[in-house]
N, CA, C and O atoms as a GROMACS GRO file, in nm:
protein
  568
    1MET      N    1   0.084  -0.117   0.000
    1MET     CA    2   0.000   0.000   0.000
    1MET      C    3   0.088   0.124   0.000
    1MET      O    4   0.196   0.124   0.059
    2ALA      N    5   0.045   0.225  -0.064
    2ALA     CA    6   0.122   0.348  -0.077
    2ALA      C    7   0.138   0.418   0.057
    2ALA      O    8   0.051   0.408   0.144
    3SER      N    9   0.250   0.488   0.073
    3SER     CA   10   0.273   0.560   0.198
    3SER      C   11   0.199   0.692   0.200
    3SER      O   12   0.180   0.750   0.307
    4GLU      N   13   0.157   0.742   0.084
    4GLU     CA   14   0.078   0.863   0.078
    4GLU      C   15  -0.066   0.830   0.045
    4GLU      O   16  -0.094   0.725  -0.014
    5CYS      N   17  -0.154   0.916   0.083
    5CYS     CA   18  -0.295   0.889   0.060
    5CYS      C   19  -0.371   1.019   0.042
    5CYS      O   20  -0.360   1.109   0.125
    6PRO      N   21  -0.449   1.030  -0.065
    6PRO     CA   22  -0.522   1.155  -0.086
    6PRO      C   23  -0.643   1.174   0.004
    6PRO      O   24  -0.697   1.284   0.010
    7ILE      N   25  -0.688   1.070   0.074
    7ILE     CA   26  -0.804   1.085   0.162
    7ILE      C   27  -0.762   1.146   0.296
    7ILE      O   28  -0.818   1.247   0.339
    8LYS      N   29  -0.666   1.086   0.360
    8LYS     CA   30  -0.621   1.132   0.492
    8LYS      C   31  -0.471   1.118   0.501
    8LYS      O   32  -0.412   1.026   0.443
    9ASN      N   33  -0.408   1.207   0.574
    9ASN     CA   34  -0.266   1.197   0.601
    9ASN      C   35  -0.250   1.164   0.749
    9ASN      O   36  -0.193   1.242   0.825
   10GLN      N   37  -0.302   1.048   0.788
   10GLN     CA   38  -0.295   1.006   0.927
   10GLN      C   39  -0.274   0.856   0.932
   10GLN      O   40  -0.292   0.787   0.831
   11LEU      N   41  -0.237   0.807   1.048
   11LEU     CA   42  -0.214   0.665   1.069
   11LEU      C   43  -0.320   0.609   1.164
   11LEU      O   44  -0.373   0.680   1.249
   12ILE      N   45  -0.349   0.479   1.148
   12ILE     CA   46  -0.436   0.410   1.242
   12ILE      C   47  -0.369   0.278   1.282
   12ILE      O   48  -0.275   0.232   1.217
   13ASN      N   49  -0.417   0.221   1.389
   13ASN     CA   50  -0.363   0.096   1.441
   13ASN      C   51  -0.428  -0.021   1.367
   13ASN      O   52  -0.549  -0.044   1.381
   14GLN      N   53  -0.349  -0.095   1.289
   14GLN     CA   54  -0.402  -0.207   1.214
   14GLN      C   55  -0.455  -0.317   1.306
   14GLN      O   56  -0.552  -0.385   1.272
   15THR      N   57  -0.394  -0.335   1.421
   15THR     CA   58  -0.441  -0.435   1.517
   15THR      C   59  -0.584  -0.405   1.558
   15THR      O   60  -0.667  -0.496   1.564
   16VAL      N   61  -0.612  -0.280   1.587
   16VAL     CA   62  -0.748  -0.238   1.623
   16VAL      C   63  -0.841  -0.255   1.504
   16VAL      O   64  -0.955  -0.300   1.520
   17ALA      N   65  -0.795  -0.221   1.385
   17ALA     CA   66  -0.879  -0.235   1.264
   17ALA      C   67  -0.917  -0.382   1.242
   17ALA      O   68  -1.031  -0.411   1.204
   18ARG      N   69  -0.825  -0.473   1.266
   18ARG     CA   70  -0.855  -0.615   1.250
   18ARG      C   71  -0.954  -0.662   1.356
   18ARG      O   72  -1.041  -0.745   1.328
   19LEU      N   73  -0.941  -0.611   1.478
   19LEU     CA   74  -1.038  -0.645   1.582
   19LEU      C   75  -1.176  -0.589   1.549
   19LEU      O   76  -1.277  -0.654   1.575
   20VAL      N   77  -1.181  -0.469   1.493
   20VAL     CA   78  -1.309  -0.411   1.449
   20VAL      C   79  -1.371  -0.502   1.344
   20VAL      O   80  -1.491  -0.528   1.349
   21ALA      N   81  -1.291  -0.550   1.250
   21ALA     CA   82  -1.342  -0.640   1.146
   21ALA      C   83  -1.399  -0.768   1.208
   21ALA      O   84  -1.503  -0.817   1.164
   22LEU      N   85  -1.333  -0.821   1.310
   22LEU     CA   86  -1.385  -0.939   1.379
   22LEU      C   87  -1.519  -0.907   1.446
   22LEU      O   88  -1.611  -0.989   1.442
   23LEU      N   89  -1.529  -0.791   1.505
   23LEU     CA   90  -1.655  -0.750   1.568
   23LEU      C   91  -1.765  -0.733   1.463
   23LEU      O   92  -1.881  -0.765   1.490
   24VAL      N   93  -1.731  -0.685   1.344
   24VAL     CA   94  -1.829  -0.674   1.235
   24VAL      C   95  -1.880  -0.814   1.198
   24VAL      O   96  -2.000  -0.833   1.179
   25VAL      N   97  -1.790  -0.911   1.189
   25VAL     CA   98  -1.831  -1.049   1.160
   25VAL      C   99  -1.927  -1.099   1.268
   25VAL      O  100  -2.027  -1.162   1.236
   26ILE      N  101  -1.896  -1.070   1.393
   26ILE     CA  102  -1.982  -1.114   1.504
   26ILE      C  103  -2.119  -1.048   1.497
   26ILE      O  104  -2.220  -1.113   1.519
   27VAL      N  105  -2.122  -0.918   1.468
   27VAL     CA  106  -2.250  -0.847   1.457
   27VAL      C  107  -2.334  -0.903   1.342
   27VAL      O  108  -2.455  -0.921   1.356
   28ILE      N  109  -2.270  -0.929   1.228
   28ILE     CA  110  -2.343  -0.986   1.115
   28ILE      C  111  -2.397  -1.124   1.151
   28ILE      O  112  -2.512  -1.155   1.120
   29ALA      N  113  -2.315  -1.207   1.215
   29ALA     CA  114  -2.360  -1.340   1.255
   29ALA      C  115  -2.477  -1.330   1.352
   29ALA      O  116  -2.573  -1.406   1.342
   30ALA      N  117  -2.469  -1.238   1.446
   30ALA     CA  118  -2.579  -1.219   1.541
   30ALA      C  119  -2.705  -1.174   1.469
   30ALA      O  120  -2.816  -1.212   1.506
   31GLY      N  121  -2.687  -1.094   1.365
   31GLY     CA  122  -2.801  -1.047   1.287
   31GLY      C  123  -2.874  -1.159   1.216
   31GLY      O  124  -2.994  -1.150   1.193
   32TYR      N  125  -2.803  -1.265   1.180
   32TYR     CA  126  -2.868  -1.379   1.115
   32TYR      C  127  -2.963  -1.450   1.211
   32TYR      O  128  -3.066  -1.502   1.169
   33TRP      N  129  -2.928  -1.452   1.339
   33TRP     CA  130  -3.012  -1.521   1.438
   33TRP      C  131  -3.111  -1.428   1.506
   33TRP      O  132  -3.205  -1.474   1.571
   34ALA      N  133  -3.091  -1.302   1.492
   34ALA     CA  134  -3.184  -1.204   1.551
   34ALA      C  135  -3.253  -1.133   1.435
   34ALA      O  136  -3.283  -1.195   1.333
   35PHE      N  137  -3.277  -1.006   1.449
   35PHE     CA  138  -3.347  -0.931   1.345
   35PHE      C  139  -3.244  -0.852   1.265
   35PHE      O  140  -3.195  -0.748   1.310
   36LEU      N  141  -3.210  -0.902   1.147
   36LEU     CA  142  -3.102  -0.849   1.065
   36LEU      C  143  -3.108  -0.698   1.038
   36LEU      O  144  -3.004  -0.633   1.044
   37PRO      N  145  -3.225  -0.638   1.010
   37PRO     CA  146  -3.222  -0.496   0.977
   37PRO      C  147  -3.170  -0.406   1.088
   37PRO      O  148  -3.103  -0.306   1.060
   38TRP      N  149  -3.197  -0.440   1.213
   38TRP     CA  150  -3.149  -0.357   1.323
   38TRP      C  151  -2.999  -0.372   1.342
   38TRP      O  152  -2.930  -0.274   1.371
   39PHE      N  153  -2.948  -0.493   1.326
   39PHE     CA  154  -2.804  -0.513   1.337
   39PHE      C  155  -2.732  -0.442   1.222
   39PHE      O  156  -2.628  -0.379   1.243
   40ALA      N  157  -2.788  -0.451   1.102
   40ALA     CA  158  -2.729  -0.383   0.987
   40ALA      C  159  -2.736  -0.231   1.005
   40ALA      O  160  -2.643  -0.160   0.967
   41SER      N  161  -2.844  -0.182   1.062
   41SER     CA  162  -2.856  -0.038   1.087
   41SER      C  163  -2.750   0.009   1.186
   41SER      O  164  -2.690   0.115   1.168
   42ALA      N  165  -2.727  -0.070   1.290
   42ALA     CA  166  -2.623  -0.036   1.387
   42ALA      C  167  -2.486  -0.036   1.320
   42ALA      O  168  -2.404   0.052   1.346
   43LEU      N  169  -2.461  -0.134   1.234
   43LEU     CA  170  -2.334  -0.137   1.161
   43LEU      C  171  -2.321  -0.015   1.070
   43LEU      O  172  -2.213   0.044   1.060
   44ALA      N  173  -2.429   0.024   1.004
   44ALA     CA  174  -2.425   0.139   0.915
   44ALA      C  175  -2.386   0.265   0.992
   44ALA      O  176  -2.305   0.345   0.945
   45VAL      N  177  -2.442   0.283   1.111
   45VAL     CA  178  -2.407   0.398   1.194
   45VAL      C  179  -2.258   0.394   1.229
   45VAL      O  180  -2.189   0.496   1.220
   46ASP      N  181  -2.210   0.277   1.270
   46ASP     CA  182  -2.070   0.264   1.308
   46ASP      C  183  -1.978   0.290   1.188
   46ASP      O  184  -1.880   0.363   1.200
   47PHE      N  185  -2.010   0.231   1.073
   47PHE     CA  186  -1.930   0.255   0.952
   47PHE      C  187  -1.934   0.403   0.913
   47PHE      O  188  -1.833   0.458   0.870
   48PHE      N  189  -2.050   0.467   0.928
   48PHE     CA  190  -2.062   0.610   0.896
   48PHE      C  191  -1.967   0.692   0.983
   48PHE      O  192  -1.895   0.778   0.934
   49ILE      N  193  -1.968   0.664   1.113
   49ILE     CA  194  -1.881   0.737   1.205
   49ILE      C  195  -1.735   0.721   1.163
   49ILE      O  196  -1.660   0.819   1.158
   50ARG      N  197  -1.694   0.597   1.132
   50ARG     CA  198  -1.555   0.573   1.096
   50ARG      C  199  -1.518   0.623   0.957
   50ARG      O  200  -1.404   0.662   0.934
   51GLY      N  201  -1.613   0.623   0.866
   51GLY     CA  202  -1.582   0.658   0.728
   51GLY      C  203  -1.603   0.802   0.689
   51GLY      O  204  -1.540   0.852   0.595
   52PHE      N  205  -1.692   0.871   0.760
   52PHE     CA  206  -1.729   1.006   0.716
   52PHE      C  207  -1.710   1.115   0.822
   52PHE      O  208  -1.735   1.232   0.794
   53THR      N  209  -1.666   1.079   0.942
   53THR     CA  210  -1.645   1.180   1.045
   53THR      C  211  -1.505   1.164   1.106
   53THR      O  212  -1.435   1.066   1.082
   54THR      N  213  -1.469   1.262   1.185
   54THR     CA  214  -1.343   1.253   1.260
   54THR      C  215  -1.371   1.224   1.407
   54THR      O  216  -1.281   1.232   1.491
   55LEU      N  217  -1.495   1.191   1.437
   55LEU     CA  218  -1.532   1.161   1.576
   55LEU      C  219  -1.467   1.031   1.623
   55LEU      O  220  -1.446   0.939   1.544
   56SER      N  221  -1.435   1.024   1.748
   56SER     CA  222  -1.374   0.904   1.806
   56SER      C  223  -1.477   0.828   1.889
   56SER      O  224  -1.447   0.782   1.999
   57ILE      N  225  -1.599   0.815   1.836
   57ILE     CA  226  -1.706   0.753   1.914
   57ILE      C  227  -1.761   0.626   1.850
   57ILE      O  228  -1.870   0.581   1.887
   58SER      N  229  -1.689   0.568   1.757
   58SER     CA  230  -1.735   0.444   1.697
   58SER      C  231  -1.738   0.336   1.804
   58SER      O  232  -1.634   0.302   1.861
   59PRO      N  233  -1.857   0.280   1.832
   59PRO     CA  234  -1.864   0.177   1.936
   59PRO      C  235  -1.773   0.057   1.909
   59PRO      O  236  -1.711   0.005   2.002
   60LEU      N  237  -1.765   0.013   1.784
   60LEU     CA  238  -1.680  -0.102   1.754
   60LEU      C  239  -1.533  -0.069   1.772
   60LEU      O  240  -1.456  -0.153   1.820
   61THR      N  241  -1.493   0.051   1.734
   61THR     CA  242  -1.353   0.091   1.752
   61THR      C  243  -1.319   0.103   1.900
   61THR      O  244  -1.212   0.059   1.943
   62LEU      N  245  -1.409   0.162   1.978
   62LEU     CA  246  -1.384   0.175   2.122
   62LEU      C  247  -1.371   0.038   2.187
   62LEU      O  248  -1.283   0.017   2.270
   63LEU      N  249  -1.459  -0.055   2.149
   63LEU     CA  250  -1.452  -0.191   2.204
   63LEU      C  251  -1.324  -0.261   2.158
   63LEU      O  252  -1.260  -0.329   2.238
   64ALA      N  253  -1.287  -0.245   2.031
   64ALA     CA  254  -1.165  -0.308   1.979
   64ALA      C  255  -1.041  -0.254   2.050
   64ALA      O  256  -0.949  -0.330   2.079
   65LYS      N  257  -1.038  -0.124   2.078
   65LYS     CA  258  -0.925  -0.066   2.151
   65LYS      C  259  -0.916  -0.124   2.291
   65LYS      O  260  -0.807  -0.152   2.341
   66LEU      N  261  -1.030  -0.142   2.355
   66LEU     CA  262  -1.033  -0.200   2.488
   66LEU      C  263  -0.983  -0.345   2.486
   66LEU      O  264  -0.905  -0.385   2.572
   67ILE      N  265  -1.028  -0.422   2.388
   67ILE     CA  266  -0.985  -0.561   2.374
   67ILE      C  267  -0.834  -0.567   2.349
   67ILE      O  268  -0.765  -0.648   2.410
   68ALA      N  269  -0.784  -0.482   2.260
   68ALA     CA  270  -0.641  -0.480   2.229
   68ALA      C  271  -0.559  -0.449   2.355
   68ALA      O  272  -0.454  -0.507   2.378
   69LYS      N  273  -0.610  -0.356   2.434
   69LYS     CA  274  -0.541  -0.320   2.558
   69LYS      C  275  -0.544  -0.436   2.657
   69LYS      O  276  -0.442  -0.468   2.718
   70TRP      N  277  -0.660  -0.500   2.673
   70TRP     CA  278  -0.673  -0.614   2.764
   70TRP      C  279  -0.580  -0.728   2.725
   70TRP      O  280  -0.519  -0.793   2.811
   71LEU      N  281  -0.569  -0.752   2.594
   71LEU     CA  282  -0.486  -0.863   2.546
   71LEU      C  283  -0.339  -0.825   2.532
   71LEU      O  284  -0.255  -0.911   2.505
   72GLY      N  285  -0.308  -0.697   2.550
   72GLY     CA  286  -0.170  -0.651   2.538
   72GLY      C  287  -0.116  -0.661   2.396
   72GLY      O  288   0.003  -0.686   2.377
   73LEU      N  289  -0.202  -0.642   2.298
   73LEU     CA  290  -0.161  -0.653   2.158
   73LEU      C  291  -0.084  -0.528   2.117
   73LEU      O  292  -0.129  -0.417   2.142
   74PRO      N  293   0.032  -0.546   2.054
   74PRO     CA  294   0.112  -0.429   2.013
   74PRO      C  295   0.047  -0.357   1.895
   74PRO      O  296  -0.011  -0.420   1.807
   75PRO      N  297   0.057  -0.225   1.894
   75PRO     CA  298   0.002  -0.150   1.779
   75PRO      C  299   0.090  -0.166   1.656
   75PRO      O  300   0.211  -0.181   1.666
   76LYS      N  301   0.027  -0.163   1.540
   76LYS     CA  302   0.097  -0.161   1.412
   76LYS      C  303   0.032  -0.049   1.331
   76LYS      O  304  -0.080  -0.064   1.281
   77MET      N  305   0.102   0.061   1.319
   77MET     CA  306   0.044   0.178   1.256
   77MET      C  307   0.053   0.168   1.103
   77MET      O  308   0.157   0.133   1.047
   78ILE      N  309  -0.060   0.201   1.037
   78ILE     CA  310  -0.068   0.200   0.892
   78ILE      C  311  -0.144   0.325   0.847
   78ILE      O  312  -0.204   0.395   0.928
   79ASN      N  313  -0.140   0.351   0.718
   79ASN     CA  314  -0.210   0.466   0.661
   79ASN      C  315  -0.360   0.449   0.677
   79ASN      O  316  -0.415   0.342   0.651
   80ALA      N  317  -0.426   0.553   0.720
   80ALA     CA  318  -0.570   0.548   0.746
   80ALA      C  319  -0.656   0.557   0.621
   80ALA      O  320  -0.770   0.511   0.622
   81GLY      N  321  -0.606   0.616   0.514
   81GLY     CA  322  -0.686   0.641   0.394
   81GLY      C  323  -0.758   0.519   0.339
   81GLY      O  324  -0.880   0.524   0.322
   82PRO      N  325  -0.687   0.410   0.312
   82PRO     CA  326  -0.756   0.292   0.260
   82PRO      C  327  -0.860   0.235   0.357
   82PRO      O  328  -0.963   0.185   0.314
   83LYS      N  329  -0.833   0.243   0.486
   83LYS     CA  330  -0.928   0.193   0.585
   83LYS      C  331  -1.053   0.281   0.590
   83LYS      O  332  -1.164   0.232   0.611
   84ILE      N  333  -1.035   0.411   0.572
   84ILE     CA  334  -1.150   0.501   0.567
   84ILE      C  335  -1.235   0.470   0.445
   84ILE      O  336  -1.358   0.466   0.453
   85PHE      N  337  -1.169   0.448   0.331
   85PHE     CA  338  -1.241   0.409   0.210
   85PHE      C  339  -1.317   0.278   0.233
   85PHE      O  340  -1.433   0.266   0.193
   86ALA      N  341  -1.252   0.181   0.297
   86ALA     CA  342  -1.317   0.053   0.327
   86ALA      C  343  -1.438   0.073   0.419
   86ALA      O  344  -1.540   0.007   0.402
   87ALA      N  345  -1.427   0.164   0.516
   87ALA     CA  346  -1.540   0.193   0.605
   87ALA      C  347  -1.656   0.254   0.527
   87ALA      O  348  -1.773   0.227   0.556
   88ARG      N  349  -1.624   0.335   0.428
   88ARG     CA  350  -1.730   0.394   0.345
   88ARG      C  351  -1.800   0.286   0.263
   88ARG      O  352  -1.922   0.289   0.247
   89LEU      N  353  -1.724   0.191   0.212
   89LEU     CA  354  -1.785   0.077   0.143
   89LEU      C  355  -1.870  -0.005   0.239
   89LEU      O  356  -1.979  -0.050   0.204
   90GLY      N  357  -1.820  -0.024   0.361
   90GLY     CA  358  -1.897  -0.095   0.463
   90GLY      C  359  -2.028  -0.025   0.495
   90GLY      O  360  -2.130  -0.090   0.518
   91PHE      N  361  -2.025   0.108   0.495
   91PHE     CA  362  -2.148   0.185   0.516
   91PHE      C  363  -2.249   0.157   0.405
   91PHE      O  364  -2.367   0.136   0.432
   92ILE      N  365  -2.202   0.156   0.281
   92ILE     CA  366  -2.290   0.128   0.168
   92ILE      C  367  -2.349  -0.012   0.180
   92ILE      O  368  -2.470  -0.031   0.162
   93PHE      N  369  -2.264  -0.111   0.209
   93PHE     CA  370  -2.311  -0.249   0.222
   93PHE      C  371  -2.411  -0.264   0.336
   93PHE      O  372  -2.517  -0.324   0.318
   94SER      N  373  -2.378  -0.211   0.453
   94SER     CA  374  -2.466  -0.229   0.568
   94SER      C  375  -2.598  -0.153   0.550
   94SER      O  376  -2.702  -0.199   0.596
   95THR      N  377  -2.593  -0.037   0.485
   95THR     CA  378  -2.717   0.036   0.455
   95THR      C  379  -2.803  -0.045   0.359
   95THR      O  380  -2.925  -0.054   0.376
   96ALA      N  381  -2.740  -0.104   0.259
   96ALA     CA  382  -2.814  -0.188   0.164
   96ALA      C  383  -2.876  -0.307   0.235
   96ALA      O  384  -2.991  -0.343   0.207
   97ILE      N  385  -2.804  -0.368   0.325
   97ILE     CA  386  -2.857  -0.482   0.401
   97ILE      C  387  -2.980  -0.440   0.479
   97ILE      O  388  -3.083  -0.507   0.474
   98ALA      N  389  -2.971  -0.329   0.551
   98ALA     CA  390  -3.083  -0.280   0.631
   98ALA      C  391  -3.204  -0.249   0.543
   98ALA      O  392  -3.316  -0.290   0.574
   99LEU      N  393  -3.181  -0.177   0.434
   99LEU     CA  394  -3.292  -0.141   0.346
   99LEU      C  395  -3.358  -0.266   0.285
   99LEU      O  396  -3.480  -0.275   0.279
  100LEU      N  397  -3.277  -0.359   0.241
  100LEU     CA  398  -3.332  -0.483   0.184
  100LEU      C  399  -3.411  -0.561   0.289
  100LEU      O  400  -3.522  -0.608   0.262
  101ALA      N  401  -3.354  -0.574   0.408
  101ALA     CA  402  -3.421  -0.651   0.514
  101ALA      C  403  -3.549  -0.584   0.561
  101ALA      O  404  -3.650  -0.651   0.583
  102PHE      N  405  -3.546  -0.452   0.577
  102PHE     CA  406  -3.667  -0.380   0.618
  102PHE      C  407  -3.777  -0.390   0.512
  102PHE      O  408  -3.896  -0.378   0.544
  103ASN      N  409  -3.738  -0.411   0.386
  103ASN     CA  410  -3.835  -0.424   0.277
  103ASN      C  411  -3.863  -0.569   0.242
  103ASN      O  412  -3.905  -0.600   0.130
  104CYS      N  413  -3.839  -0.658   0.336
  104CYS     CA  414  -3.871  -0.801   0.324
  104CYS      C  415  -3.798  -0.871   0.211
  104CYS      O  416  -3.845  -0.972   0.160
  105GLN      N  417  -3.685  -0.819   0.171
  105GLN     CA  418  -3.600  -0.884   0.072
  105GLN      C  419  -3.489  -0.958   0.147
  105GLN      O  420  -3.370  -0.928   0.134
  106VAL      N  421  -3.532  -1.056   0.226
  106VAL     CA  422  -3.442  -1.121   0.321
  106VAL      C  423  -3.327  -1.194   0.251
  106VAL      O  424  -3.212  -1.181   0.293
  107LEU      N  425  -3.357  -1.269   0.146
  107LEU     CA  426  -3.251  -1.342   0.077
  107LEU      C  427  -3.145  -1.246   0.022
  107LEU      O  428  -3.025  -1.270   0.038
  108ALA      N  429  -3.190  -1.139  -0.042
  108ALA     CA  430  -3.095  -1.040  -0.095
  108ALA      C  431  -3.013  -0.979   0.018
  108ALA      O  432  -2.892  -0.960   0.005
  109ALA      N  433  -3.079  -0.947   0.129
  109ALA     CA  434  -3.009  -0.890   0.245
  109ALA      C  435  -2.905  -0.988   0.298
  109ALA      O  436  -2.794  -0.948   0.334
  110GLU      N  437  -2.941  -1.115   0.304
  110GLU     CA  438  -2.848  -1.216   0.354
  110GLU      C  439  -2.728  -1.234   0.260
  110GLU      O  440  -2.617  -1.257   0.306
  111ILE      N  441  -2.751  -1.223   0.131
  111ILE     CA  442  -2.640  -1.234   0.034
  111ILE      C  443  -2.543  -1.118   0.052
  111ILE      O  444  -2.422  -1.138   0.055
  112VAL      N  445  -2.597  -0.996   0.062
  112VAL     CA  446  -2.511  -0.879   0.082
  112VAL      C  447  -2.440  -0.888   0.217
  112VAL      O  448  -2.322  -0.855   0.228
  113ALA      N  449  -2.512  -0.934   0.320
  113ALA     CA  450  -2.450  -0.951   0.452
  113ALA      C  451  -2.339  -1.056   0.446
  113ALA      O  452  -2.235  -1.040   0.510
  114GLY      N  453  -2.360  -1.161   0.370
  114GLY     CA  454  -2.256  -1.263   0.353
  114GLY      C  455  -2.132  -1.206   0.287
  114GLY      O  456  -2.020  -1.239   0.326
  115ALA      N  457  -2.153  -1.120   0.187
  115ALA     CA  458  -2.039  -1.057   0.119
  115ALA      C  459  -1.963  -0.965   0.215
  115ALA      O  460  -1.840  -0.968   0.220
  116LEU      N  461  -2.037  -0.884   0.291
  116LEU     CA  462  -1.973  -0.796   0.389
  116LEU      C  463  -1.901  -0.878   0.496
  116LEU      O  464  -1.789  -0.846   0.534
  117GLY      N  465  -1.966  -0.982   0.542
  117GLY     CA  466  -1.904  -1.068   0.643
  117GLY      C  467  -1.778  -1.136   0.591
  117GLY      O  468  -1.680  -1.150   0.664
  118ALA      N  469  -1.780  -1.179   0.465
  118ALA     CA  470  -1.662  -1.241   0.406
  118ALA      C  471  -1.547  -1.141   0.397
  118ALA      O  472  -1.432  -1.174   0.428
  119CYS      N  473  -1.578  -1.019   0.355
  119CYS     CA  474  -1.474  -0.915   0.347
  119CYS      C  475  -1.417  -0.883   0.485
  119CYS      O  476  -1.296  -0.873   0.503
  120ALA      N  477  -1.505  -0.869   0.583
  120ALA     CA  478  -1.461  -0.840   0.720
  120ALA      C  479  -1.381  -0.959   0.776
  120ALA      O  480  -1.283  -0.939   0.847
  121GLY      N  481  -1.423  -1.079   0.743
  121GLY     CA  482  -1.352  -1.197   0.789
  121GLY      C  483  -1.211  -1.207   0.731
  121GLY      O  484  -1.117  -1.245   0.800
  122MET      N  485  -1.198  -1.171   0.603
  122MET     CA  486  -1.064  -1.172   0.542
  122MET      C  487  -0.972  -1.072   0.611
  122MET      O  488  -0.854  -1.100   0.630
  123GLU      N  489  -1.027  -0.956   0.648
  123GLU     CA  490  -0.947  -0.857   0.721
  123GLU      C  491  -0.912  -0.910   0.860
  123GLU      O  492  -0.797  -0.902   0.903
  124ALA      N  493  -1.011  -0.963   0.930
  124ALA     CA  494  -0.990  -1.007   1.068
  124ALA      C  495  -0.892  -1.124   1.077
  124ALA      O  496  -0.804  -1.124   1.163
  125PHE      N  497  -0.906  -1.222   0.990
  125PHE     CA  498  -0.829  -1.345   1.004
  125PHE      C  499  -0.702  -1.350   0.920
  125PHE      O  500  -0.607  -1.420   0.955
  126PHE      N  501  -0.700  -1.278   0.808
  126PHE     CA  502  -0.585  -1.287   0.717
  126PHE      C  503  -0.518  -1.153   0.690
  126PHE      O  504  -0.423  -1.147   0.612
  127SER      N  505  -0.567  -1.046   0.751
  127SER     CA  506  -0.516  -0.911   0.730
  127SER      C  507  -0.520  -0.873   0.582
  127SER      O  508  -0.432  -0.804   0.531
  128PHE      N  509  -0.626  -0.918   0.515
  128PHE     CA  510  -0.647  -0.886   0.374
  128PHE      C  511  -0.770  -0.798   0.364
  128PHE      O  512  -0.883  -0.845   0.381
  129CYS      N  513  -0.748  -0.670   0.338
  129CYS     CA  514  -0.857  -0.572   0.333
  129CYS      C  515  -0.904  -0.555   0.188
  129CYS      O  516  -0.834  -0.493   0.107
  130VAL      N  517  -1.021  -0.609   0.157
  130VAL     CA  518  -1.074  -0.600   0.021
  130VAL      C  519  -1.098  -0.454  -0.017
  130VAL      O  520  -1.062  -0.412  -0.127
  131GLY      N  521  -1.159  -0.376   0.072
  131GLY     CA  522  -1.183  -0.235   0.044
  131GLY      C  523  -1.054  -0.159   0.019
  131GLY      O  524  -1.050  -0.068  -0.064
  132CYS      N  525  -0.948  -0.195   0.090
  132CYS     CA  526  -0.819  -0.130   0.071
  132CYS      C  527  -0.762  -0.163  -0.067
  132CYS      O  528  -0.700  -0.078  -0.131
  133ARG      N  529  -0.785  -0.287  -0.112
  133ARG     CA  530  -0.738  -0.326  -0.247
  133ARG      C  531  -0.816  -0.249  -0.354
  133ARG      O  532  -0.758  -0.204  -0.453
  134VAL      N  533  -0.944  -0.234  -0.334
  134VAL     CA  534  -1.025  -0.156  -0.429
  134VAL      C  535  -0.976  -0.011  -0.428
  134VAL      O  536  -0.963   0.051  -0.533
  135TYR      N  537  -0.948   0.041  -0.309
  135TYR     CA  538  -0.895   0.177  -0.297
  135TYR      C  539  -0.766   0.191  -0.377
  135TYR      O  540  -0.747   0.289  -0.450
  136SER      N  541  -0.675   0.092  -0.364
  136SER     CA  542  -0.548   0.097  -0.436
  136SER      C  543  -0.570   0.098  -0.586
  136SER      O  544  -0.498   0.168  -0.659
  137LEU      N  545  -0.668   0.022  -0.634
  137LEU     CA  546  -0.698   0.021  -0.777
  137LEU      C  547  -0.747   0.158  -0.823
  137LEU      O  548  -0.703   0.207  -0.927
  138PHE      N  549  -0.837   0.218  -0.746
  138PHE     CA  550  -0.886   0.351  -0.781
  138PHE      C  551  -0.773   0.455  -0.777
  138PHE      O  552  -0.765   0.544  -0.861
  139HIS      N  553  -0.687   0.441  -0.678
  139HIS     CA  554  -0.576   0.536  -0.661
  139HIS      C  555  -0.481   0.529  -0.780
  139HIS      O  556  -0.427   0.631  -0.822
  140ARG      N  557  -0.460   0.410  -0.835
  140ARG     CA  558  -0.374   0.395  -0.952
  140ARG      C  559  -0.431   0.458  -1.077
  140ARG      O  560  -0.358   0.495  -1.168
  141LEU      N  561  -0.564   0.469  -1.082
  141LEU     CA  562  -0.630   0.527  -1.200
  141LEU      C  563  -0.613   0.678  -1.209
  141LEU      O  564  -0.632   0.738  -1.314
  142ASP      N  565  -0.577   0.740  -1.096
  142ASP     CA  566  -0.561   0.888  -1.094
  142ASP      C  567  -0.450   0.934  -1.183
  142ASP      O  568  -0.424   1.054  -1.193
   0.00000   0.00000   0.00000
């Protein structure tokens, strides 16, 4: 990934980002057994905070930071730009899930949720950020 980024010139902790991705997987899984639109709506709010604001109030990020501290996980700082882009994609996906589920398009909502969960799972377990890769492709087109 490039050391410069046109979205943000800041760093974030990749360890925390991976824990956030794990929490996204857990929220999506919980949504399958509970009422998916509300879980997706909560995810959309969290993704919005991380992707479109500078606020430090993302519930998933706060929880991930707490978990990282409890486990004594060392920070690994990386460029924030691709992660912000990925959060914006997550907002689009989770909003789509909520809208589909609220409109009784359950199968479509589950398919989109599965795609989001797969992307979050790849980040959480393999440190492979699909949104970051898409960001890199767009960045090369400039």
